[in-house]
N, C-alpha and C positions, 0 to 999 in steps of 0.2 A: 334679710338685706340691712343691715350694719351705714348708716350712713356717719361718715365722722366730716365735721365743716371742716373746708377746707384752710380756710386760716386757724383755726388749733393746728391738723393734720401737718403740717410747718411751719410753724410755726416756732422762731429761732431759739426760746426760751425757755421751752417745754417737752420735759421727757417721757419717752415713750410711755409714761407711766400715769402719771395726768392725759396725758392722750388715754389710755382706753379710762378709766375714771372719765374721762367728761362723756362718754360715749354709754356708755352706762349709766351714767343720771342720767343723757339723755332717751335711753329703751324706759326712764320711771317718767319723765313728762311726758305728756300726748299734747300740751299744745303751748303755743310762750308765756299765756299769764299765769299756765301754770305751774304750781310749787310740789315738790317732793322733801319726805323726811328721814332717806337713807338713816340708820345709824351709824356706824364707823364701823364697825363689827360683821355690816355685811356687805359693807362695801369690799369690806379688804375681804373678808371668803367669795367674793363675784369679782375683783380683782387683781386676785391674788398679793397684794404688796403688807406689810401689817402696818395695823393702826394708824401708828405714826406715821406713815406711808401714803394714810390715804389724809392725814391731817399735813401734811407740807404739803401737799399735792393739791388740797380746796385751796388752803393759798394761796397759793400759785396760781392755779384759775379764777380766782378771787378777785386778783392783785391783775391778772395782764386783764380784767372784763369780762371771762368769759360766760362763768356767774353772780348774780347775787349771792350770800349766807345772813340768816337772819339767826339770832342762841337762842331771845329771849322774844317770849314765857316761850315758845318751843322749838324749837328748828327745824327753819326750811329754807328752799336755796332753791335759785329761782339758775332759768337758762338764758342767759338775757344776745339778745339777735345782737346779729353778725354786721360791727362796726366798716364791714368794706360793704361796698356797694355790687351788688353782681353775685354775690359771694350765698348760698342759705346756709 
């Protein structure tokens, strides 16, 4: 079963494709301090979005504090803990 954080699911400015992408990233990261490095091509395939949409939605997730991205020297993505107390 796939669990999606409540604050991401009901965030007023995230579209459903960004939420889907966040859920996919959640399956790739096993613990909070671990990062993942999927390609845009892989995320595009798994989320049924274009690579441009993936990039746009990763930026949305980053801007609203759901993920942290690092691109140099190798791409890494971390899922950040929820800012809402009591929310998983």
